[in-house]
Structure formats: C-alpha cells, structure tokens
PDB file of the backbone (N, CA, C, O) and the ligand in Angstrom, with CONECT records:
HET     CU  A 101       1
ATOM      1  N   MET A   1     131.110  72.604  87.052  1.00  0.00           N
ATOM      2  CA  MET A   1     131.779  71.789  88.086  1.00  0.00           C
ATOM      3  C   MET A   1     131.836  72.593  89.384  1.00  0.00           C
ATOM      4  O   MET A   1     132.202  73.767  89.444  1.00  0.00           O
ATOM      5  N   ASN A   2     131.443  71.854  90.403  1.00  0.00           N
ATOM      6  CA  ASN A   2     131.570  72.377  91.798  1.00  0.00           C
ATOM      7  C   ASN A   2     132.644  71.702  92.548  1.00  0.00           C
ATOM      8  O   ASN A   2     133.062  70.600  92.191  1.00  0.00           O
ATOM      9  N   LYS A   3     133.111  72.335  93.592  1.00  0.00           N
ATOM     10  CA  LYS A   3     134.113  71.719  94.500  1.00  0.00           C
ATOM     11  C   LYS A   3     133.687  71.978  95.912  1.00  0.00           C
ATOM     12  O   LYS A   3     133.275  73.088  96.248  1.00  0.00           O
ATOM     13  N   ILE A   4     133.782  70.954  96.759  1.00  0.00           N
ATOM     14  CA  ILE A   4     133.411  71.056  98.157  1.00  0.00           C
ATOM     15  C   ILE A   4     134.429  70.339  98.970  1.00  0.00           C
ATOM     16  O   ILE A   4     135.020  69.347  98.543  1.00  0.00           O
ATOM     17  N   THR A   5     134.635  70.878 100.205  1.00  0.00           N
ATOM     18  CA  THR A   5     135.492  70.244 101.125  1.00  0.00           C
ATOM     19  C   THR A   5     134.649  69.788 102.341  1.00  0.00           C
ATOM     20  O   THR A   5     133.960  70.602 102.955  1.00  0.00           O
ATOM     21  N   LEU A   6     134.703  68.541 102.667  1.00  0.00           N
ATOM     22  CA  LEU A   6     133.908  67.988 103.814  1.00  0.00           C
ATOM     23  C   LEU A   6     134.862  67.616 104.922  1.00  0.00           C
ATOM     24  O   LEU A   6     135.959  67.129 104.652  1.00  0.00           O
ATOM     25  N   MET A   7     134.477  67.829 106.145  1.00  0.00           N
ATOM     26  CA  MET A   7     135.227  67.313 107.336  1.00  0.00           C
ATOM     27  C   MET A   7     134.580  66.008 107.698  1.00  0.00           C
ATOM     28  O   MET A   7     133.363  65.881 107.834  1.00  0.00           O
ATOM     29  N   ILE A   8     135.508  64.992 107.854  1.00  0.00           N
ATOM     30  CA  ILE A   8     135.069  63.625 108.150  1.00  0.00           C
ATOM     31  C   ILE A   8     135.709  63.115 109.436  1.00  0.00           C
ATOM     32  O   ILE A   8     136.925  63.164 109.625  1.00  0.00           O
ATOM     33  N   GLU A   9     134.816  62.614 110.330  1.00  0.00           N
ATOM     34  CA  GLU A   9     135.281  62.107 111.609  1.00  0.00           C
ATOM     35  C   GLU A   9     135.418  60.595 111.545  1.00  0.00           C
ATOM     36  O   GLU A   9     134.622  59.918 110.894  1.00  0.00           O
ATOM     37  N   GLY A  10     136.439  60.065 112.228  1.00  0.00           N
ATOM     38  CA  GLY A  10     136.502  58.605 112.456  1.00  0.00           C
ATOM     39  C   GLY A  10     137.489  57.809 111.583  1.00  0.00           C
ATOM     40  O   GLY A  10     137.679  56.612 111.797  1.00  0.00           O
ATOM     41  N   MET A  11     138.110  58.470 110.608  1.00  0.00           N
ATOM     42  CA  MET A  11     139.081  57.743 109.750  1.00  0.00           C
ATOM     43  C   MET A  11     140.372  57.585 110.542  1.00  0.00           C
ATOM     44  O   MET A  11     140.858  58.517 111.184  1.00  0.00           O
ATOM     45  N   SER A  12     140.931  56.320 110.468  1.00  0.00           N
ATOM     46  CA  SER A  12     142.165  56.049 111.229  1.00  0.00           C
ATOM     47  C   SER A  12     143.255  55.408 110.420  1.00  0.00           C
ATOM     48  O   SER A  12     144.380  55.313 110.910  1.00  0.00           O
ATOM     49  N   CYS A  13     142.998  54.961 109.214  1.00  0.00           N
ATOM     50  CA  CYS A  13     144.110  54.374 108.429  1.00  0.00           C
ATOM     51  C   CYS A  13     143.757  54.467 106.987  1.00  0.00           C
ATOM     52  O   CYS A  13     142.726  55.013 106.592  1.00  0.00           O
ATOM     53  N   SER A  14     144.658  53.910 106.203  1.00  0.00           N
ATOM     54  CA  SER A  14     144.508  54.008 104.705  1.00  0.00           C
ATOM     55  C   SER A  14     143.308  53.181 104.211  1.00  0.00           C
ATOM     56  O   SER A  14     142.780  53.435 103.128  1.00  0.00           O
ATOM     57  N   HIS A  15     142.903  52.242 104.973  1.00  0.00           N
ATOM     58  CA  HIS A  15     141.621  51.484 104.551  1.00  0.00           C
ATOM     59  C   HIS A  15     140.411  52.376 104.674  1.00  0.00           C
ATOM     60  O   HIS A  15     139.505  52.345 103.841  1.00  0.00           O
ATOM     61  N   CYS A  16     140.407  53.179 105.737  1.00  0.00           N
ATOM     62  CA  CYS A  16     139.322  54.139 105.861  1.00  0.00           C
ATOM     63  C   CYS A  16     139.267  55.108 104.720  1.00  0.00           C
ATOM     64  O   CYS A  16     138.206  55.386 104.162  1.00  0.00           O
ATOM     65  N   VAL A  17     140.477  55.640 104.368  1.00  0.00           N
ATOM     66  CA  VAL A  17     140.538  56.564 103.212  1.00  0.00           C
ATOM     67  C   VAL A  17     140.095  55.919 101.985  1.00  0.00           C
ATOM     68  O   VAL A  17     139.409  56.559 101.188  1.00  0.00           O
ATOM     69  N   LYS A  18     140.429  54.691 101.758  1.00  0.00           N
ATOM     70  CA  LYS A  18     139.993  53.962 100.552  1.00  0.00           C
ATOM     71  C   LYS A  18     138.449  53.766 100.532  1.00  0.00           C
ATOM     72  O   LYS A  18     137.805  53.897  99.491  1.00  0.00           O
ATOM     73  N   ALA A  19     137.909  53.463 101.673  1.00  0.00           N
ATOM     74  CA  ALA A  19     136.431  53.253 101.797  1.00  0.00           C
ATOM     75  C   ALA A  19     135.727  54.511 101.472  1.00  0.00           C
ATOM     76  O   ALA A  19     134.737  54.468 100.742  1.00  0.00           O
ATOM     77  N   VAL A  20     136.167  55.646 101.965  1.00  0.00           N
ATOM     78  CA  VAL A  20     135.525  56.935 101.738  1.00  0.00           C
ATOM     79  C   VAL A  20     135.724  57.236 100.237  1.00  0.00           C
ATOM     80  O   VAL A  20     134.752  57.575  99.563  1.00  0.00           O
ATOM     81  N   THR A  21     136.904  57.127  99.714  1.00  0.00           N
ATOM     82  CA  THR A  21     137.236  57.470  98.337  1.00  0.00           C
ATOM     83  C   THR A  21     136.401  56.663  97.395  1.00  0.00           C
ATOM     84  O   THR A  21     135.832  57.212  96.451  1.00  0.00           O
ATOM     85  N   ASP A  22     136.306  55.338  97.626  1.00  0.00           N
ATOM     86  CA  ASP A  22     135.551  54.478  96.707  1.00  0.00           C
ATOM     87  C   ASP A  22     134.014  54.778  96.844  1.00  0.00           C
ATOM     88  O   ASP A  22     133.295  54.804  95.845  1.00  0.00           O
ATOM     89  N   GLY A  23     133.539  55.001  98.085  1.00  0.00           N
ATOM     90  CA  GLY A  23     132.114  55.159  98.280  1.00  0.00           C
ATOM     91  C   GLY A  23     131.640  56.433  97.617  1.00  0.00           C
ATOM     92  O   GLY A  23     130.587  56.432  96.979  1.00  0.00           O
ATOM     93  N   VAL A  24     132.393  57.540  97.748  1.00  0.00           N
ATOM     94  CA  VAL A  24     132.002  58.825  97.092  1.00  0.00           C
ATOM     95  C   VAL A  24     132.303  58.728  95.628  1.00  0.00           C
ATOM     96  O   VAL A  24     131.514  59.204  94.812  1.00  0.00           O
ATOM     97  N   GLY A  25     133.383  58.146  95.267  1.00  0.00           N
ATOM     98  CA  GLY A  25     133.855  58.082  93.869  1.00  0.00           C
ATOM     99  C   GLY A  25     132.954  57.359  92.970  1.00  0.00           C
ATOM    100  O   GLY A  25     132.917  57.634  91.771  1.00  0.00           O
ATOM    101  N   GLU A  26     132.204  56.420  93.510  1.00  0.00           N
ATOM    102  CA  GLU A  26     131.248  55.597  92.596  1.00  0.00           C
ATOM    103  C   GLU A  26     129.908  56.297  92.379  1.00  0.00           C
ATOM    104  O   GLU A  26     129.056  55.788  91.651  1.00  0.00           O
ATOM    105  N   LEU A  27     129.711  57.469  93.009  1.00  0.00           N
ATOM    106  CA  LEU A  27     128.457  58.218  92.747  1.00  0.00           C
ATOM    107  C   LEU A  27     128.520  58.865  91.378  1.00  0.00           C
ATOM    108  O   LEU A  27     129.543  59.395  90.943  1.00  0.00           O
ATOM    109  N   ALA A  28     127.368  58.794  90.723  1.00  0.00           N
ATOM    110  CA  ALA A  28     127.307  59.408  89.330  1.00  0.00           C
ATOM    111  C   ALA A  28     127.451  60.952  89.543  1.00  0.00           C
ATOM    112  O   ALA A  28     126.838  61.540  90.434  1.00  0.00           O
ATOM    113  N   GLY A  29     128.249  61.533  88.721  1.00  0.00           N
ATOM    114  CA  GLY A  29     128.427  62.985  88.732  1.00  0.00           C
ATOM    115  C   GLY A  29     129.642  63.443  89.532  1.00  0.00           C
ATOM    116  O   GLY A  29     129.976  64.628  89.507  1.00  0.00           O
ATOM    117  N   VAL A  30     130.331  62.505  90.261  1.00  0.00           N
ATOM    118  CA  VAL A  30     131.564  62.764  90.960  1.00  0.00           C
ATOM    119  C   VAL A  30     132.733  62.738  90.026  1.00  0.00           C
ATOM    120  O   VAL A  30     132.962  61.718  89.376  1.00  0.00           O
ATOM    121  N   GLU A  31     133.465  63.778  89.927  1.00  0.00           N
ATOM    122  CA  GLU A  31     134.655  63.846  89.070  1.00  0.00           C
ATOM    123  C   GLU A  31     135.981  63.361  89.685  1.00  0.00           C
ATOM    124  O   GLU A  31     136.798  62.662  89.085  1.00  0.00           O
ATOM    125  N   SER A  32     136.105  63.816  90.972  1.00  0.00           N
ATOM    126  CA  SER A  32     137.289  63.386  91.675  1.00  0.00           C
ATOM    127  C   SER A  32     137.053  63.531  93.200  1.00  0.00           C
ATOM    128  O   SER A  32     136.274  64.358  93.675  1.00  0.00           O
ATOM    129  N   VAL A  33     137.773  62.679  93.908  1.00  0.00           N
ATOM    130  CA  VAL A  33     137.721  62.632  95.427  1.00  0.00           C
ATOM    131  C   VAL A  33     139.164  62.545  95.905  1.00  0.00           C
ATOM    132  O   VAL A  33     139.914  61.642  95.534  1.00  0.00           O
ATOM    133  N   VAL A  34     139.535  63.533  96.758  1.00  0.00           N
ATOM    134  CA  VAL A  34     140.865  63.485  97.436  1.00  0.00           C
ATOM    135  C   VAL A  34     140.596  63.502  98.901  1.00  0.00           C
ATOM    136  O   VAL A  34     140.073  64.482  99.431  1.00  0.00           O
ATOM    137  N   VAL A  35     140.951  62.413  99.581  1.00  0.00           N
ATOM    138  CA  VAL A  35     140.760  62.251 101.015  1.00  0.00           C
ATOM    139  C   VAL A  35     142.062  62.424 101.737  1.00  0.00           C
ATOM    140  O   VAL A  35     143.048  61.758 101.423  1.00  0.00           O
ATOM    141  N   ASP A  36     142.076  63.327 102.721  1.00  0.00           N
ATOM    142  CA  ASP A  36     143.255  63.521 103.567  1.00  0.00           C
ATOM    143  C   ASP A  36     143.026  62.962 104.982  1.00  0.00           C
ATOM    144  O   ASP A  36     142.233  63.490 105.763  1.00  0.00           O
ATOM    145  N   LEU A  37     143.754  61.868 105.279  1.00  0.00           N
ATOM    146  CA  LEU A  37     143.585  61.188 106.545  1.00  0.00           C
ATOM    147  C   LEU A  37     143.951  62.131 107.738  1.00  0.00           C
ATOM    148  O   LEU A  37     143.198  62.218 108.708  1.00  0.00           O
ATOM    149  N   VAL A  38     145.032  62.784 107.658  1.00  0.00           N
ATOM    150  CA  VAL A  38     145.555  63.655 108.745  1.00  0.00           C
ATOM    151  C   VAL A  38     144.657  64.860 108.871  1.00  0.00           C
ATOM    152  O   VAL A  38     144.279  65.222 109.985  1.00  0.00           O
ATOM    153  N   GLY A  39     144.311  65.479 107.799  1.00  0.00           N
ATOM    154  CA  GLY A  39     143.520  66.656 107.817  1.00  0.00           C
ATOM    155  C   GLY A  39     142.004  66.362 108.026  1.00  0.00           C
ATOM    156  O   GLY A  39     141.213  67.273 108.269  1.00  0.00           O
ATOM    157  N   LYS A  40     141.645  65.119 107.928  1.00  0.00           N
ATOM    158  CA  LYS A  40     140.267  64.674 108.116  1.00  0.00           C
ATOM    159  C   LYS A  40     139.298  65.332 107.112  1.00  0.00           C
ATOM    160  O   LYS A  40     138.152  65.640 107.441  1.00  0.00           O
ATOM    161  N   THR A  41     139.789  65.535 105.893  1.00  0.00           N
ATOM    162  CA  THR A  41     138.968  66.185 104.876  1.00  0.00           C
ATOM    163  C   THR A  41     138.836  65.290 103.671  1.00  0.00           C
ATOM    164  O   THR A  41     139.637  64.390 103.421  1.00  0.00           O
ATOM    165  N   ALA A  42     137.730  65.600 102.901  1.00  0.00           N
ATOM    166  CA  ALA A  42     137.551  65.046 101.607  1.00  0.00           C
ATOM    167  C   ALA A  42     137.233  66.229 100.679  1.00  0.00           C
ATOM    168  O   ALA A  42     136.289  66.987 100.900  1.00  0.00           O
ATOM    169  N   ILE A  43     138.065  66.353  99.629  1.00  0.00           N
ATOM    170  CA  ILE A  43     137.794  67.407  98.600  1.00  0.00           C
ATOM    171  C   ILE A  43     137.153  66.710  97.400  1.00  0.00           C
ATOM    172  O   ILE A  43     137.728  65.813  96.784  1.00  0.00           O
ATOM    173  N   ILE A  44     135.963  67.154  97.105  1.00  0.00           N
ATOM    174  CA  ILE A  44     135.183  66.484  96.055  1.00  0.00           C
ATOM    175  C   ILE A  44     134.880  67.423  94.935  1.00  0.00           C
ATOM    176  O   ILE A  44     134.322  68.495  95.169  1.00  0.00           O
ATOM    177  N   GLU A  45     135.237  67.052  93.683  1.00  0.00           N
ATOM    178  CA  GLU A  45     134.757  67.832  92.540  1.00  0.00           C
ATOM    179  C   GLU A  45     133.595  67.085  91.931  1.00  0.00           C
ATOM    180  O   GLU A  45     133.650  65.869  91.745  1.00  0.00           O
ATOM    181  N   TYR A  46     132.540  67.823  91.621  1.00  0.00           N
ATOM    182  CA  TYR A  46     131.312  67.128  91.142  1.00  0.00           C
ATOM    183  C   TYR A  46     130.447  68.001  90.249  1.00  0.00           C
ATOM    184  O   TYR A  46     130.608  69.220  90.193  1.00  0.00           O
ATOM    185  N   GLN A  47     129.511  67.336  89.541  1.00  0.00           N
ATOM    186  CA  GLN A  47     128.578  68.052  88.719  1.00  0.00           C
ATOM    187  C   GLN A  47     127.316  68.289  89.508  1.00  0.00           C
ATOM    188  O   GLN A  47     126.617  67.323  89.812  1.00  0.00           O
ATOM    189  N   PRO A  48     126.978  69.526  89.863  1.00  0.00           N
ATOM    190  CA  PRO A  48     125.921  69.806  90.779  1.00  0.00           C
ATOM    191  C   PRO A  48     124.523  69.400  90.266  1.00  0.00           C
ATOM    192  O   PRO A  48     123.590  69.239  91.054  1.00  0.00           O
ATOM    193  N   GLU A  49     124.399  69.245  89.004  1.00  0.00           N
ATOM    194  CA  GLU A  49     123.135  68.824  88.419  1.00  0.00           C
ATOM    195  C   GLU A  49     122.864  67.317  88.618  1.00  0.00           C
ATOM    196  O   GLU A  49     121.742  66.847  88.424  1.00  0.00           O
ATOM    197  N   LYS A  50     123.883  66.598  88.996  1.00  0.00           N
ATOM    198  CA  LYS A  50     123.798  65.118  89.105  1.00  0.00           C
ATOM    199  C   LYS A  50     123.882  64.640  90.551  1.00  0.00           C
ATOM    200  O   LYS A  50     123.296  63.607  90.874  1.00  0.00           O
ATOM    201  N   VAL A  51     124.581  65.342  91.426  1.00  0.00           N
ATOM    202  CA  VAL A  51     124.846  64.828  92.750  1.00  0.00           C
ATOM    203  C   VAL A  51     124.974  66.003  93.687  1.00  0.00           C
ATOM    204  O   VAL A  51     125.315  67.120  93.297  1.00  0.00           O
ATOM    205  N   ALA A  52     124.678  65.697  94.976  1.00  0.00           N
ATOM    206  CA  ALA A  52     124.630  66.846  95.947  1.00  0.00           C
ATOM    207  C   ALA A  52     125.151  66.421  97.276  1.00  0.00           C
ATOM    208  O   ALA A  52     125.490  65.255  97.483  1.00  0.00           O
ATOM    209  N   LEU A  53     125.220  67.392  98.210  1.00  0.00           N
ATOM    210  CA  LEU A  53     125.801  67.124  99.535  1.00  0.00           C
ATOM    211  C   LEU A  53     125.194  65.933 100.220  1.00  0.00           C
ATOM    212  O   LEU A  53     125.906  65.124 100.815  1.00  0.00           O
ATOM    213  N   GLU A  54     123.856  65.810 100.144  1.00  0.00           N
ATOM    214  CA  GLU A  54     123.227  64.688 100.862  1.00  0.00           C
ATOM    215  C   GLU A  54     123.710  63.306 100.356  1.00  0.00           C
ATOM    216  O   GLU A  54     123.782  62.337 101.112  1.00  0.00           O
ATOM    217  N   ASP A  55     124.032  63.260  99.067  1.00  0.00           N
ATOM    218  CA  ASP A  55     124.471  62.016  98.502  1.00  0.00           C
ATOM    219  C   ASP A  55     125.900  61.713  99.055  1.00  0.00           C
ATOM    220  O   ASP A  55     126.211  60.558  99.347  1.00  0.00           O
ATOM    221  N   PHE A  56     126.735  62.717  99.191  1.00  0.00           N
ATOM    222  CA  PHE A  56     128.045  62.529  99.736  1.00  0.00           C
ATOM    223  C   PHE A  56     127.937  62.064 101.148  1.00  0.00           C
ATOM    224  O   PHE A  56     128.613  61.112 101.535  1.00  0.00           O
ATOM    225  N   LYS A  57     127.099  62.709 101.945  1.00  0.00           N
ATOM    226  CA  LYS A  57     126.866  62.348 103.345  1.00  0.00           C
ATOM    227  C   LYS A  57     126.415  60.863 103.495  1.00  0.00           C
ATOM    228  O   LYS A  57     126.868  60.133 104.377  1.00  0.00           O
ATOM    229  N   GLN A  58     125.510  60.474 102.592  1.00  0.00           N
ATOM    230  CA  GLN A  58     125.007  59.133 102.696  1.00  0.00           C
ATOM    231  C   GLN A  58     126.091  58.134 102.351  1.00  0.00           C
ATOM    232  O   GLN A  58     126.251  57.139 103.059  1.00  0.00           O
ATOM    233  N   ALA A  59     126.852  58.370 101.271  1.00  0.00           N
ATOM    234  CA  ALA A  59     127.912  57.506 100.871  1.00  0.00           C
ATOM    235  C   ALA A  59     128.975  57.350 101.958  1.00  0.00           C
ATOM    236  O   ALA A  59     129.479  56.250 102.189  1.00  0.00           O
ATOM    237  N   ILE A  60     129.297  58.408 102.595  1.00  0.00           N
ATOM    238  CA  ILE A  60     130.319  58.432 103.695  1.00  0.00           C
ATOM    239  C   ILE A  60     129.784  57.664 104.878  1.00  0.00           C
ATOM    240  O   ILE A  60     130.501  56.879 105.499  1.00  0.00           O
ATOM    241  N   ALA A  61     128.480  57.898 105.199  1.00  0.00           N
ATOM    242  CA  ALA A  61     127.885  57.208 106.306  1.00  0.00           C
ATOM    243  C   ALA A  61     127.941  55.656 106.037  1.00  0.00           C
ATOM    244  O   ALA A  61     128.297  54.866 106.911  1.00  0.00           O
ATOM    245  N   GLU A  62     127.589  55.296 104.845  1.00  0.00           N
ATOM    246  CA  GLU A  62     127.604  53.848 104.461  1.00  0.00           C
ATOM    247  C   GLU A  62     129.034  53.259 104.568  1.00  0.00           C
ATOM    248  O   GLU A  62     129.207  52.066 104.819  1.00  0.00           O
ATOM    249  N   ALA A  63     130.041  54.119 104.371  1.00  0.00           N
ATOM    250  CA  ALA A  63     131.425  53.636 104.562  1.00  0.00           C
ATOM    251  C   ALA A  63     131.746  53.576 106.050  1.00  0.00           C
ATOM    252  O   ALA A  63     132.755  52.985 106.436  1.00  0.00           O
ATOM    253  N   GLY A  64     130.919  54.168 106.879  1.00  0.00           N
ATOM    254  CA  GLY A  64     131.160  54.039 108.352  1.00  0.00           C
ATOM    255  C   GLY A  64     131.655  55.254 109.047  1.00  0.00           C
ATOM    256  O   GLY A  64     132.194  55.184 110.152  1.00  0.00           O
ATOM    257  N   PHE A  65     131.463  56.429 108.371  1.00  0.00           N
ATOM    258  CA  PHE A  65     132.120  57.639 108.981  1.00  0.00           C
ATOM    259  C   PHE A  65     131.107  58.807 108.997  1.00  0.00           C
ATOM    260  O   PHE A  65     130.141  58.804 108.233  1.00  0.00           O
ATOM    261  N   ASP A  66     131.325  59.749 109.828  1.00  0.00           N
ATOM    262  CA  ASP A  66     130.463  60.818 109.999  1.00  0.00           C
ATOM    263  C   ASP A  66     131.005  62.106 109.322  1.00  0.00           C
ATOM    264  O   ASP A  66     132.189  62.420 109.447  1.00  0.00           O
ATOM    265  N   VAL A  67     130.137  62.837 108.612  1.00  0.00           N
ATOM    266  CA  VAL A  67     130.510  64.150 108.116  1.00  0.00           C
ATOM    267  C   VAL A  67     130.149  65.247 109.120  1.00  0.00           C
ATOM    268  O   VAL A  67     129.018  65.313 109.601  1.00  0.00           O
ATOM    269  N   GLN A  68     131.111  66.093 109.423  1.00  0.00           N
ATOM    270  CA  GLN A  68     130.882  67.094 110.456  1.00  0.00           C
ATOM    271  C   GLN A  68     130.204  68.311 109.846  1.00  0.00           C
ATOM    272  O   GLN A  68     129.920  69.278 110.553  1.00  0.00           O
TER     273      GLN A  68
HETATM  274 CU    CU A 101     141.006  52.514 108.743  1.00  0.00          CU2+
END
C-alpha cells in the first residue's frame, strides 16, 4: 500500500470535496481518499500495482479541479 498527498486547486465547498472524493474513490486500487477543503489536499491510500498518479490527476481533472 502506498500513500500520497496531492495539492488540489479550485475546491470551494463540500460539493467540490465530494466530487473529488467520489472521482478518486471509484478508481480500482484506491483504498481510501481523505480530502481537506481548507488545506487543499487529498490524501490517497492505494495499491501501486493497480493505480498511479496519472489516474488520480485524470479523475480530479474530470471532477473539474487541477492538481498542483
Ligand atoms: Cu464546491
């Protein structure tokens, strides 16, 4: 299991947090997602053989936000 912290720009409310959490959370191999609206972070625990940084970036972009 790996753990990564991403910086996310553009989240402004709990709906944004939910969009990011759901978008990343539905990826195969993701064990947990904790999004901090104030800190602008997402802490993701994942199985590195199944999913990678590019997948997180894509899912977050599809939710409408940028990874720094
Ligand atoms: Cu929002």
